[in-house]
C-alpha positions in Angstrom: 54.6 15.1 136.9 52.4 12.9 134.9 49.8 15.0 133.0 47.5 12.0 132.5 47.3 11.1 136.2 46.9 14.7 137.3 44.0 15.2 134.8 42.4 11.9 135.8 42.5 13.0 139.5 41.1 16.4 138.6 38.1 14.7 137.0 37.7 12.2 139.8 37.6 15.0 142.4 35.3 17.2 140.4 32.1 16.4 142.3 33.9 16.7 145.7 35.1 20.1 144.7 31.6 21.1 143.7 30.3 19.9 147.1 33.0 21.9 148.8 31.6 25.1 147.1 28.5 24.7 149.3 30.2 23.2 152.4 33.0 25.7 152.9 30.9 28.8 153.1 28.7 27.1 155.7 31.7 26.3 157.8 33.0 29.9 157.4 29.6 31.2 158.5 29.7 28.9 161.5 33.2 30.2 162.4 31.9 33.8 162.1 29.1 33.0 164.4 31.5 31.4 167.0 33.7 34.5 166.8 30.8 36.7 167.5 29.9 34.6 170.5 33.5 34.6 171.8 33.8 38.3 171.4 30.6 38.8 173.4 32.0 36.5 176.2 35.2 38.5 176.0 33.3 41.8 176.5 31.4 40.2 179.4 34.6 39.2 181.0 33.4 35.7 181.8 36.5 33.9 180.5 40.3 34.5 180.6 41.4 36.9 177.9 44.3 34.6 177.0 42.1 31.6 176.4 39.7 33.7 174.4 42.6 35.2 172.4 43.8 31.7 171.5 40.4 30.6 170.4 39.9 33.7 168.4 43.3 33.3 166.7 42.6 29.6 165.9 39.2 30.5 164.4 40.7 33.4 162.3 43.4 31.2 160.9 40.9 28.3 160.2 38.6 30.8 158.4 41.5 32.2 156.4 42.6 28.7 155.3 39.1 27.8 154.3 38.6 30.9 152.3 41.9 30.3 150.5 40.9 26.7 149.8 37.6 28.0 148.4 39.4 30.3 146.1 41.6 27.5 144.8 38.6 25.2 144.4 36.9 27.8 142.3 40.0 28.1 140.1 40.2 24.3 139.6 36.4 24.0 138.9 36.7 26.8 136.3 39.5 25.0 134.6 37.7 21.7 134.6 34.5 23.3 133.2 36.5 25.1 130.5 37.9 21.7 129.5 34.6 20.0 129.5 32.9 22.8 127.6 35.4 22.7 124.8 35.4 19.0 123.9 32.8 17.1 121.9 29.6 15.7 123.5 30.9 12.1 123.0 34.3 12.9 124.6 32.5 14.5 127.6 30.2 11.5 128.0 33.2 9.1 128.0 35.1 11.2 130.5 32.1 11.6 132.8 31.5 7.9 132.9 35.2 7.0 133.3 36.1 9.5 135.9 33.2 11.7 137.3 30.1 9.5 137.6 31.5 6.0 137.2 28.2 4.1 136.9 28.1 0.3 137.2 29.1 -1.4 134.0 30.1 1.9 132.4 32.4 0.3 129.9 29.6 -2.0 128.6 27.1 0.9 128.5 29.5 3.0 126.6 30.2 0.2 124.1 26.4 -0.2 123.6 25.9 3.6 123.3 28.7 4.1 120.7 28.4 0.7 119.0 32.0 -0.3 119.4 34.3 -2.7 121.3 36.1 -2.0 124.7 39.4 -1.4 123.0 37.8 1.4 121.0 36.2 2.9 124.1 39.6 3.0 125.8 41.2 4.6 122.8 38.4 7.2 122.7 38.9 7.8 126.4 42.6 8.5 125.9 41.9 10.9 123.0 39.2 12.6 125.1 41.5 12.9 128.1 44.2 14.5 125.9 41.7 16.9 124.2 40.2 17.8 127.6 43.6 18.6 129.1 44.5 20.7 126.1 41.2 22.6 126.3 41.5 22.9 130.1 44.8 24.7 129.8 44.0 26.4 126.4 46.8 24.6 124.6 46.7 24.3 120.8 47.7 21.1 119.1 51.1 21.2 117.5 50.7 18.2 115.2 
């Protein structure tokens, strides 16, 4: 496992994970509503019990998977936010532009903001990524 690639991917997926926090509960609510409708059809006896049982089981499993994914997403977001909250403002700005927001010409904008060359920005990014990862997992520096 490559810690750098894993951390970069965590930061790149951060916004998607935040979006999922809103989307997954909506999907779960929709599944609950469908289950309620299916159970009312089952009570009315309008459809075969075997078909309804299959649909109910499919929906229960889908809901369970979504709820488990939501729990994992919460854990990952908490880790990411712990990392971001425990690095300097400058490090956070660099990581957000490199991985989270990725605006057009982000390198040039960072160079102008920090008054340095590209090589310095890349060096700062590497340091920020290391510090972020250590803060994310609450690892103390052993140097």
